[in-house]
C-alpha positions in Angstrom: -79.7 110.9 163.0 -76.3 112.3 163.6 -75.2 113.4 167.0 -72.4 115.9 167.7 -71.6 116.4 164.0 -70.7 112.7 163.5 -71.9 111.2 160.2 -73.4 107.8 160.6 -72.8 105.0 158.1 -75.2 102.2 158.8 -74.3 98.8 157.4 -76.1 95.6 157.1 -75.1 92.0 156.2 -74.6 91.0 152.6 -76.8 88.0 153.6 -79.8 90.3 154.2 -82.7 89.8 151.9 -84.7 92.4 150.0 -87.5 92.2 152.5 -85.7 94.6 154.8 -85.9 92.4 157.9 -82.5 92.7 159.3 -80.4 94.8 161.7 -78.0 97.6 160.8 -74.8 98.4 162.6 -72.9 101.7 162.8 -69.8 103.0 164.7 -71.5 106.2 165.9 -68.9 107.5 168.3 -65.4 106.3 169.0 -65.4 103.1 171.2 -69.1 102.5 170.6 -71.2 100.3 168.2 -74.9 101.0 167.6 -77.5 98.5 166.3 -80.9 99.3 164.9 -83.9 97.6 163.2 -83.8 98.3 159.5 -87.6 98.2 159.3 -88.0 101.1 161.8 -84.9 103.3 161.6 -86.6 106.1 163.5 -86.6 104.2 166.8 -83.6 104.5 169.1 -80.6 102.3 168.4 -79.0 100.0 171.0 -75.4 101.0 171.8 -72.6 98.7 172.9 -69.0 99.2 173.7 -66.6 97.9 171.0 -65.3 95.3 173.4 -68.8 94.0 174.1 -69.7 94.0 170.4 -66.5 92.1 169.5 -67.2 89.5 172.3 -70.8 89.1 170.9 -69.5 88.5 167.4 -66.9 86.0 168.7 -69.5 84.0 170.4 -71.6 83.9 167.2 -68.5 82.7 165.3 -68.0 79.9 167.8 -71.7 78.9 167.5 -72.6 79.9 171.1 -76.3 80.7 171.3 -77.1 80.5 175.0 -79.7 77.8 174.5 
């Protein structure tokens, strides 16, 4: 769904399999990143600031999982 005339381009990892069990990411509005479940695209997406999203990806790159 597009809000305020913004066209969404949802992307998923090239590592995603054909079974569709992955997340999709889109830059919906400037300064914001949205994440949704690829199996149920009609449900609301989670939104994060670009800064929070970049910090999350950085932690993944470093191998930090919080366990």
